BAMIDO-76073 format. One record per residue (C-alpha): x, y, z; residue number from 1. Coordinates in steps of 0.2 Angstrom, whole numbers. Example, Ala and Ser with C-alpha at 12.3 -4.5 7.8 and 13.67 -1.06 7.14 Angstrom:
62	-22	39	1
68	-5	36	2
end
This chain:
288	-593	-79	1
280	-582	-91	2
263	-586	-84	3
268	-581	-67	4
274	-564	-73	5
258	-561	-81	6
248	-566	-66	7
259	-554	-55	8
255	-539	-67	9
237	-543	-66	10
237	-544	-48	11
246	-528	-46	12
235	-519	-58	13
219	-525	-49	14
226	-520	-32	15
231	-502	-38	16
213	-501	-46	17
205	-506	-30	18
215	-494	-20	19
212	-480	-32	20
193	-483	-31	21
193	-484	-13	22
203	-468	-10	23
218	-478	-2	24
231	-475	-16	25
236	-462	-29	26
223	-461	-43	27
229	-464	-60	28
232	-449	-72	29
217	-445	-83	30
219	-452	-101	31
214	-446	-118	32
211	-427	-114	33
204	-419	-130	34
199	-401	-133	35
185	-394	-145	36
183	-375	-146	37
167	-366	-151	38
173	-350	-157	39
157	-340	-159	40
151	-346	-142	41
168	-343	-135	42
167	-360	-126	43
180	-375	-125	44
174	-393	-122	45
185	-405	-113	46
183	-424	-114	47
194	-438	-105	48
194	-455	-97	49
197	-458	-79	50
190	-469	-65	51
189	-454	-53	52
175	-442	-52	53
184	-427	-44	54
197	-417	-55	55
208	-402	-54	56
207	-391	-70	57
220	-378	-76	58
219	-367	-91	59
233	-356	-97	60
237	-343	-110	61
250	-353	-118	62
263	-340	-123	63
265	-332	-106	64
258	-346	-96	65
246	-335	-86	66
234	-345	-77	67
216	-341	-83	68
207	-355	-73	69
211	-366	-58	70
196	-375	-52	71
191	-392	-45	72
176	-399	-53	73
165	-415	-50	74
162	-424	-66	75
153	-440	-67	76
156	-453	-81	77
144	-454	-95	78
136	-472	-94	79
136	-473	-113	80
153	-467	-119	81
162	-470	-102	82
170	-453	-105	83
170	-437	-94	84
165	-421	-102	85
166	-403	-96	86
163	-386	-105	87
172	-370	-101	88
165	-353	-106	89
180	-341	-110	90
178	-322	-106	91
190	-319	-120	92
188	-324	-138	93
198	-340	-141	94
205	-332	-156	95
215	-319	-146	96
229	-331	-140	97
233	-350	-138	98
225	-359	-123	99
233	-374	-115	100
223	-386	-103	101
229	-400	-91	102
219	-411	-79	103
222	-422	-64	104
212	-434	-54	105
208	-432	-35	106
202	-443	-22	107
199	-440	-3	108
218	-441	2	109
229	-439	-14	110
229	-433	-32	111
236	-440	-47	112
250	-433	-58	113
245	-419	-71	114
240	-425	-88	115
250	-418	-103	116
246	-400	-109	117
234	-399	-123	118
234	-383	-133	119
223	-375	-145	120
232	-362	-156	121
226	-344	-157	122
226	-331	-171	123
241	-322	-164	124
254	-332	-175	125
251	-325	-192	126
259	-309	-197	127
243	-299	-198	128
233	-288	-186	129
216	-294	-180	130
202	-289	-168	131
190	-301	-159	132
175	-303	-158	133
168	-295	-174	134
150	-289	-176	135
144	-297	-161	136
126	-293	-154	137
125	-292	-135	138
111	-286	-123	139
112	-270	-114	140
121	-271	-98	141
132	-285	-102	142
151	-286	-100	143
163	-290	-115	144
181	-292	-118	145
190	-287	-134	146
207	-291	-140	147
219	-283	-153	148
232	-294	-162	149
246	-283	-168	150
257	-286	-183	151
275	-289	-179	152
280	-273	-188	153
268	-262	-178	154
269	-255	-160	155
253	-255	-150	156
248	-239	-142	157
229	-239	-136	158
212	-246	-139	159
196	-236	-139	160
178	-241	-135	161
168	-228	-145	162
177	-212	-140	163
182	-218	-123	164
201	-224	-121	165
202	-240	-111	166
216	-248	-101	167
223	-263	-111	168
231	-279	-104	169
244	-288	-113	170
240	-307	-116	171
255	-312	-127	172
269	-304	-137	173
256	-298	-150	174
239	-298	-141	175
231	-284	-130	176
214	-285	-122	177
201	-273	-114	178
186	-277	-104	179
170	-266	-106	180
157	-268	-92	181
138	-263	-91	182
138	-258	-110	183
124	-245	-114	184
113	-247	-130	185
122	-243	-146	186
116	-231	-159	187
109	-237	-176	188
126	-241	-183	189
133	-250	-168	190
148	-245	-157	191
166	-245	-164	192
181	-253	-155	193
197	-247	-163	194
215	-252	-160	195
229	-239	-164	196
248	-239	-166	197
261	-227	-159	198
259	-218	-176	199
241	-215	-173	200
236	-226	-187	201
221	-238	-185	202
228	-255	-185	203
211	-264	-184	204
194	-263	-177	205
177	-271	-173	206
159	-266	-171	207
148	-272	-157	208
129	-270	-157	209
121	-268	-140	210
102	-268	-139	211
86	-276	-132	212
76	-292	-136	213
58	-289	-143	214
46	-280	-131	215
30	-281	-142	216
13	-283	-132	217
-6	-282	-134	218
-10	-293	-148	219
-28	-290	-154	220
-37	-298	-169	221
-53	-292	-178	222
-62	-293	-194	223
-66	-279	-207	224
-76	-289	-219	225
-84	-303	-208	226
-73	-316	-216	227
-54	-312	-214	228
-44	-307	-199	229
-32	-292	-195	230
-21	-294	-180	231
-12	-279	-173	232
-1	-276	-158	233
8	-263	-149	234
27	-260	-152	235
38	-262	-137	236
54	-252	-134	237
67	-249	-147	238
79	-264	-149	239
93	-253	-156	240
97	-267	-168	241
95	-259	-185	242
106	-270	-197	243
96	-282	-207	244
101	-298	-199	245
96	-291	-182	246
78	-286	-187	247
64	-293	-177	248
55	-307	-186	249
36	-311	-183	250
26	-326	-186	251
7	-328	-184	252
0	-345	-180	253
16	-352	-187	254
15	-342	-203	255
28	-328	-207	256
21	-310	-207	257
31	-303	-221	258
22	-286	-220	259
26	-283	-201	260
42	-274	-197	261
48	-261	-184	262
36	-248	-190	263
21	-258	-196	264
14	-269	-182	265
0	-278	-190	266
-3	-295	-199	267
-17	-302	-209	268
-25	-318	-212	269
-38	-324	-225	270
-48	-334	-213	271
-54	-331	-196	272
-47	-342	-182	273
-53	-340	-165	274
-35	-343	-157	275
-20	-333	-162	276
-2	-334	-157	277
11	-321	-162	278
30	-324	-160	279
43	-310	-161	280
61	-315	-162	281
78	-306	-164	282
96	-311	-160	283
94	-306	-142	284
78	-314	-137	285
60	-320	-141	286
43	-314	-136	287
26	-323	-138	288
8	-315	-138	289
-9	-324	-139	290
-27	-318	-142	291
-44	-327	-144	292
-62	-321	-149	293
-78	-325	-159	294
-80	-317	-176	295
-96	-307	-172	296
-87	-300	-156	297
-73	-292	-166	298
-82	-283	-181	299
-74	-267	-186	300
-84	-259	-200	301
-77	-249	-214	302
-82	-231	-217	303
-98	-227	-227	304
-95	-220	-244	305
-105	-208	-256	306
-113	-197	-242	307
-126	-185	-249	308
-141	-174	-244	309
-155	-180	-255	310
-168	-167	-247	311
-165	-151	-238	312
-177	-139	-229	313
-176	-125	-217	314
-177	-136	-202	315
-173	-154	-208	316
-162	-163	-221	317
-162	-181	-227	318
-145	-189	-228	319
-140	-205	-238	320
-124	-216	-240	321
-118	-233	-246	322
-107	-248	-241	323
-92	-255	-250	324
-95	-273	-242	325
-110	-282	-247	326
-111	-292	-231	327
-115	-276	-221	328
-132	-274	-229	329
-139	-288	-218	330
-129	-283	-202	331
-138	-276	-187	332
-129	-260	-185	333
-130	-243	-176	334
-124	-227	-184	335
-118	-211	-176	336
-119	-194	-185	337
-110	-179	-179	338
-115	-161	-184	339
-104	-146	-182	340
-110	-128	-185	341
-102	-111	-178	342
-91	-120	-166	343
-106	-130	-159	344
-107	-149	-161	345
-121	-162	-158	346
-121	-181	-159	347
-136	-191	-165	348
-137	-210	-165	349
-148	-221	-177	350
-149	-240	-179	351
-156	-253	-191	352
-151	-268	-202	353
-139	-262	-216	354
-143	-243	-211	355
-139	-232	-226	356
-150	-216	-224	357
-157	-205	-210	358
-167	-189	-208	359
-159	-175	-198	360
-172	-164	-189	361
-171	-149	-178	362
-159	-140	-188	363
-158	-121	-189	364
-162	-111	-205	365
-149	-103	-215	366
-135	-112	-206	367
-120	-122	-213	368
-118	-139	-205	369
-104	-152	-207	370
-109	-170	-204	371
-99	-186	-203	372
-105	-204	-201	373
-98	-220	-193	374
-106	-236	-189	375
-103	-252	-178	376
-111	-269	-175	377
-126	-268	-164	378
-125	-285	-156	379
-108	-288	-147	380
-103	-270	-151	381
-84	-270	-152	382
-79	-252	-158	383
-85	-239	-169	384
-80	-241	-187	385
-70	-229	-198	386
-78	-212	-200	387
-84	-205	-217	388
-77	-190	-225	389
-85	-173	-219	390
-100	-168	-229	391
-107	-150	-229	392
-125	-146	-228	393
-133	-128	-229	394
-152	-127	-224	395
-164	-115	-231	396
-169	-98	-224	397
-185	-94	-214	398
-193	-79	-206	399
-184	-71	-191	400
-189	-74	-173	401
-198	-61	-164	402
-187	-47	-157	403
-185	-44	-138	404
-190	-26	-136	405
-189	-14	-121	406
-193	4	-118	407
-181	16	-108	408
-186	33	-102	409
-171	45	-103	410
-181	61	-99	411
-197	69	-94	412
-205	68	-111	413
-192	58	-121	414
-188	39	-122	415
-180	26	-133	416
-186	9	-139	417
-172	-4	-138	418
-172	-22	-146	419
-158	-35	-144	420
-149	-41	-160	421
-154	-58	-166	422
-141	-72	-167	423
-138	-83	-182	424
-150	-96	-175	425
-163	-83	-172	426
-162	-72	-188	427
-164	-88	-199	428
-155	-78	-213	429
-146	-62	-216	430
-157	-47	-210	431
-160	-33	-222	432
-168	-21	-209	433
-180	-17	-195	434
-198	-9	-196	435
-203	2	-182	436
-222	6	-180	437
-229	19	-168	438
-247	22	-163	439
-257	31	-149	440
-275	33	-144	441
-276	50	-151	442
-270	45	-169	443
-278	33	-181	444
-266	20	-189	445
-248	16	-187	446
-233	27	-192	447
-220	15	-199	448
-201	19	-200	449
-189	7	-209	450
-171	6	-201	451
-155	-2	-207	452
-150	-19	-199	453
-136	-10	-189	454
-149	0	-178	455
-155	-7	-162	456
-164	8	-154	457
-177	21	-159	458
-181	38	-150	459
-199	42	-146	460
-208	57	-139	461
-219	53	-124	462
-237	59	-125	463
-244	68	-109	464
-262	63	-113	465
-261	44	-118	466
-250	29	-119	467
-240	26	-135	468
-238	8	-142	469
-222	4	-152	470
-220	-12	-163	471
-204	-18	-170	472
-201	-32	-183	473
-185	-39	-191	474
-185	-43	-210	475
-174	-55	-220	476
-176	-62	-238	477
-188	-75	-232	478
-200	-62	-224	479
-205	-52	-209	480
-204	-58	-191	481
-219	-57	-179	482
-220	-39	-172	483
-215	-36	-154	484
-224	-22	-145	485
-221	-12	-130	486
-231	2	-122	487
-224	18	-115	488
-233	25	-100	489
-238	43	-98	490
-225	52	-89	491
-229	56	-71	492
-216	64	-59	493
-223	56	-44	494
-222	39	-51	495
-204	36	-46	496
-200	25	-31	497
-187	28	-18	498
-170	21	-23	499
-162	8	-12	500
-143	4	-11	501
-138	-12	-19	502
-122	-22	-15	503
-114	-34	-27	504
-111	-52	-23	505
-96	-59	-31	506
-97	-47	-45	507
-116	-50	-48	508
-132	-42	-42	509
-144	-54	-33	510
-162	-47	-34	511
-178	-52	-26	512
-195	-43	-25	513
-213	-46	-19	514
-224	-55	-32	515
-236	-43	-41	516
-254	-50	-45	517
-255	-39	-60	518
-239	-46	-68	519
-249	-56	-81	520
-235	-56	-93	521
-221	-58	-81	522
-207	-46	-75	523
-193	-36	-83	524
-177	-33	-75	525
-168	-17	-82	526
-150	-12	-78	527
-142	4	-85	528
-126	14	-79	529
-132	28	-67	530
-130	45	-74	531
-126	41	-92	532
-131	53	-105	533
-134	51	-124	534
-136	34	-131	535
-133	23	-115	536
-131	4	-115	537
-147	-3	-108	538
-149	-21	-103	539
-164	-30	-98	540
-171	-48	-95	541
-189	-53	-96	542
-194	-67	-84	543
-210	-77	-82	544
-224	-72	-70	545
-218	-86	-57	546
-201	-78	-55	547
-198	-67	-39	548
-179	-66	-40	549
-165	-64	-53	550
-146	-63	-53	551
-138	-51	-65	552
-122	-61	-69	553
-104	-53	-68	554
-101	-55	-87	555
-115	-42	-90	556
-108	-29	-78	557
-92	-19	-76	558
-83	-17	-60	559
-83	1	-53	560
-98	7	-62	561
-114	12	-53	562
-129	4	-60	563
-148	8	-58	564
-157	-8	-57	565
-176	-8	-59	566
-190	-22	-59	567
-206	-19	-69	568
-221	-30	-69	569
-228	-33	-87	570
-246	-34	-91	571
-257	-30	-106	572
-254	-11	-103	573
-238	-1	-99	574
-225	-9	-88	575
-226	-4	-70	576
-211	0	-59	577
-210	-11	-44	578
-193	-8	-36	579
-177	2	-40	580
-159	0	-33	581
-143	8	-36	582
-126	-1	-33	583
-110	-8	-39	584
-107	-26	-44	585
-89	-24	-37	586
-83	-8	-28	587
-66	-1	-32	588
-55	13	-24	589
-60	30	-31	590
-50	34	-47	591
-48	52	-43	592
-44	62	-27	593
-56	75	-19	594
-57	91	-29	595
-54	109	-24	596
-46	105	-8	597
-44	122	1	598
-36	129	17	599
-42	144	28	600
-33	149	43	601
-42	157	58	602
-30	160	72	603
-22	144	77	604
-36	134	68	605
-36	128	50	606
-52	124	41	607
-50	111	27	608
-64	111	14	609
-66	100	-2	610
-78	95	-15	611
-83	77	-21	612
-78	71	-38	613
-90	66	-51	614
-100	50	-49	615
-91	40	-63	616
-75	43	-53	617
-81	36	-37	618
-81	18	-42	619
-90	14	-26	620
-101	21	-13	621
-91	35	-4	622
-92	30	14	623
-82	45	21	624
-66	54	21	625
-50	52	31	626
-38	67	35	627
-20	64	38	628
-5	75	44	629
9	71	32	630
26	69	41	631
43	65	33	632
40	46	30	633
22	42	36	634
4	49	38	635
-3	52	55	636
-22	50	55	637
-31	66	62	638
-49	62	59	639
-61	49	50	640
-77	57	44	641
-90	43	41	642
-103	55	34	643
-100	57	16	644
-110	73	16	645
-98	82	27	646
-85	90	16	647
-75	101	28	648
-65	98	44	649
-57	110	57	650
-40	107	64	651
-38	116	80	652
-23	121	91	653
-9	122	78	654
7	130	83	655
17	142	71	656
25	130	59	657
23	122	42	658
10	108	39	659
4	97	25	660
-13	89	25	661
-19	74	15	662
-38	71	12	663
-43	54	5	664
-60	48	1	665
-63	29	4	666
-75	16	-2	667
-77	-2	5	668
-63	-6	-7	669
-51	6	0	670
-44	24	0	671
-40	35	-16	672
-23	42	-19	673
-27	57	-8	674
-26	76	-11	675
-13	86	-3	676
-12	104	3	677
1	113	13	678
1	129	24	679
13	139	35	680
5	145	50	681
7	164	53	682
2	175	67	683
-15	184	64	684
-13	203	62	685
-24	208	77	686
-15	195	87	687
2	201	82	688
-3	219	87	689
-10	212	104	690
6	202	107	691
17	216	101	692
10	227	114	693
8	216	129	694
24	206	127	695
35	221	129	696
24	228	144	697
25	211	152	698
44	209	150	699
46	227	157	700
35	223	171	701
44	207	175	702
60	216	174	703
54	230	186	704
48	217	198	705
65	207	198	706
75	223	200	707
64	229	214	708
66	212	223	709
84	212	220	710
86	230	227	711
75	226	242	712
86	211	246	713
102	221	244	714
95	238	251	715
109	240	263	716
122	238	250	717
113	249	238	718
110	262	251	719
129	263	255	720
134	262	237	721
122	275	229	722
115	285	244	723
127	286	258	724
122	295	274	725
131	312	277	726
132	317	295	727
125	334	299	728
137	346	308	729
136	351	326	730
138	369	330	731
145	373	347	732
142	390	355	733
129	403	354	734
124	407	336	735
108	416	340	736
115	433	339	737
122	439	323	738
140	441	321	739
151	449	309	740
153	443	291	741
162	427	289	742
176	428	277	743
180	411	271	744
195	411	261	745
203	395	255	746
220	392	263	747
234	388	252	748
238	373	263	749
220	366	265	750
218	356	250	751
217	338	255	752
216	324	243	753
209	307	247	754
215	293	236	755
214	274	236	756
230	265	241	757
228	247	236	758
244	242	245	759
236	243	262	760
229	229	270	761
212	236	276	762
202	250	271	763
201	265	282	764
198	283	276	765
212	296	280	766
216	313	274	767
232	319	267	768
238	336	262	769
240	341	244	770
257	347	239	771
258	365	233	772
263	360	215	773
246	351	213	774
237	364	222	775
244	377	211	776
239	367	195	777
222	365	202	778
220	383	205	779
225	387	188	780
211	376	181	781
198	382	193	782
187	397	192	783
181	403	208	784
165	413	209	785
169	426	223	786
153	435	220	787
142	421	223	788
131	420	239	789
132	401	238	790
144	393	250	791
160	387	244	792
161	369	237	793
170	358	250	794
179	344	241	795
187	329	248	796
196	313	243	797
195	297	251	798
211	289	257	799
214	272	265	800
226	274	279	801
236	261	287	802
238	264	305	803
252	252	308	804
263	257	294	805
266	275	300	806
268	279	281	807
265	296	275	808
265	291	256	809
254	302	246	810
244	294	232	811
236	305	220	812
218	304	216	813
207	310	202	814
195	319	214	815
195	337	218	816
199	346	234	817
186	354	244	818
187	372	250	819
189	374	268	820
181	388	278	821
192	394	293	822
188	408	305	823
195	413	321	824
178	417	328	825
171	400	323	826
173	383	332	827
166	369	322	828
167	351	328	829
161	334	321	830
153	323	334	831
161	306	335	832
177	310	325	833
189	297	331	834
207	297	332	835
214	283	320	836
225	277	334	837
218	283	350	838
230	273	361	839
246	280	354	840
254	297	354	841
249	311	343	842
264	309	332	843
263	290	331	844
250	289	317	845
253	292	298	846
237	302	295	847
232	319	299	848
240	326	315	849
232	343	322	850
242	354	334	851
236	352	352	852
240	367	363	853
233	372	379	854
221	387	376	855
214	397	389	856
203	408	378	857
199	409	360	858
213	413	350	859
216	411	332	860
223	394	328	861
240	393	320	862
243	380	307	863
260	375	301	864
263	364	286	865
278	355	283	866
279	351	265	867
294	340	266	868
292	327	253	869
306	315	254	870
312	305	239	871
309	288	247	872
291	293	249	873
290	287	267	874
283	303	275	875
274	311	260	876
259	318	270	877
256	333	281	878
265	333	298	879
258	346	310	880
266	351	326	881
265	338	340	882
269	347	355	883
254	341	365	884
252	325	374	885
236	317	375	886
239	311	393	887
240	330	400	888
226	336	410	889
221	348	396	890
219	334	384	891
204	328	393	892
195	344	391	893
200	345	373	894
196	327	369	895
179	331	363	896
186	343	349	897
200	332	344	898
201	332	325	899
189	347	324	900
193	358	310	901
193	372	322	902
207	364	332	903
220	369	320	904
223	383	308	905
214	372	294	906
197	378	288	907
192	361	279	908
178	349	286	909
184	332	290	910
172	317	287	911
174	304	301	912
174	286	298	913
160	283	310	914
149	293	321	915
142	289	338	916
126	300	334	917
118	297	317	918
110	313	311	919
93	312	304	920
94	311	285	921
82	320	273	922
65	311	272	923
64	307	253	924
55	292	246	925
70	284	239	926
79	285	255	927
64	277	264	928
64	264	250	929
82	260	253	930
81	260	272	931
65	249	272	932
55	262	280	933
37	265	277	934
end
């Protein structure tokens, strides 16, 4: 029975195993799960037993059971141990809190039960504050998690990374964590991470070192003594790891380089090996460098020692040195000597086996030289060796070189000899003076003059009869130089050539001339400022006889200065002038405006005149002048004078006003600032007198013409207004025989006033009698000359009479009454006197009404006045007796004398309104003018 039970169990186990292996049943729970933490590496290794190969893993933070990892992994069985193993890298230090792990097997259709939890404890159990990780080194750009374990009695507040406050996450009751991403490189002492409490007390902290792995490169090995080796390399970027345990360590061919460090990048070896390997290592990484070479190809010689000049002359020096390595004496080498003197340097190369001395030739006398020596292997040259210390050499003195002498004629009989100062290389020693000798054909021997070293010219007096030869020599302690001679020609006024204009090119003078067959000693080009006086600066350049052109460089010339440039041919005799120019290397605008700008007015014209400035103020060839009229904000060009010789200009046709003129001289570079002159145009005296006479006469003549034209066009109106026609009287009867004297006495009732009555609608002239009161008042004021033979003055007054109003209203006028002349023997009638109202009765009108009676013979007329002035003013005029009717037969015979002064007792003349017959007026010129008659 027991055997059957055992057999059943075995069969059941075998079936379950078969089903599990074939994925048909539930797999068994993994067995023997063990955990092995690696705290520095922050890893957790898991091992277990199972027949499956696919598993689900879960990792928790034990206290809060927060899931950290939930992952399905495929893990094969180790054929040796028959165990499954898997490693988990924790982002959080394992010390921060406890971690628990469980596992289950999985097949294609089902999973097993979870294995029991396996836990590794953290450091958050003891009653103490901690921070993890501590003093860790990580590369730049990495991410890192820090945790702070707080004591039971403290309250957590914050965590800081450096000076930056971070957001903390709670992992357990006492553990808080922060994560820093992409960490930058730390400073020399690392980056501090601090955990603080609510009381702002630092509970705990840690330091992290963020840096780089080694970056060294360029390993090179060479020999200095032909036996050992020295290897060097270039230091890479700074690793930012300064603590001792993080320094970079170096090994060369497996041997430690103890002398190498962060600042010293070389390592030595006592023997030469053709292949070299350098390994640089720090906690963050490793770099490996290699090099290979033959010994003879990597020779780097040491510097020569004991350099000395064993023999010195004025023009050469012998230099000697020695070597500190004995093997150099047999080495084929090349040496380089570098000389420095007065900011000038030169390099000379010498070669030979074990070279230790050379002769320096071509030096200059009385010159201080500094020399250095360095050498290298001639065969398979690698690089120049170390340079020796500088050595100072001073050469001896020698006689000066010959002077460059020239003659310049500054007057008709005077000249000056110039010579150029010698440079240090030419003087061969400090000069002590000059010796000037002069001779002529008329004098025997030489006259010598000694001059101090600061003189570079000497005056001479030209001889009119023969040439003068001048010799100049320089002296130094070593002796006298070779004399330089120049011959001054006899002065001839007609020897001067015409001067041509010379234009500068880029600040220089480019000269060319025709070759001269007599120029056996070449040519001399001379340039001197034009018009200078006194001791002028004279420059010259002597050229070989093959030369036919020369350029005076801009560094020898001054812009805006006129130069006189001359070319001479040199021979055994005196120099001969070939060609001469004047010009500017670079023209500029004139420095000063025209001088003495004057104005002269002539009528409506203005004459501008000026003078040119001095030549030194031209600063260029004056090409002309521009004349402007200055307005408020701009200048208007009036004229452009292109002839510089013209220094005046006439501005014509100016009106009476104020003007301001600006005159500017111009060169090819532009105009000067301009000179300004102003004028106020005034009338000339003669013109003013002429205008003062003619203008009033012209105005008066024009006025007369205008008045005449106006009067002619209005002649009828003028005639009526100023010269009315007075009709002549018609006398009836026979006046041929003389009659008795006519006694004309004014009638007391004959004074008639004619006044203007504005109240009437149309203007007709009427007469009305003057009241007695007014007549008496006028008689009182009137003096009558009774003894005079002149006829009495007949006065009348105009009155406008309204025929339709029948009004006898009297309006007073300022006129005076006329004296009437009445006589019984005289009958005076006015032709054409019309009755104001001919169609009505005699008493129908309101004007003058005479008495009409039938008269058979002449009888003295009777006049009766009714001076009945009513208060209402309706019948205020004179009302005669109206007993006649105009329609009676007598009236027809009397119609021709109706209104005649003789038809009534009145003796006054009446002026009719119109006349059928116009009398001939007096023929005067004014009357003819008004009437248009000729």
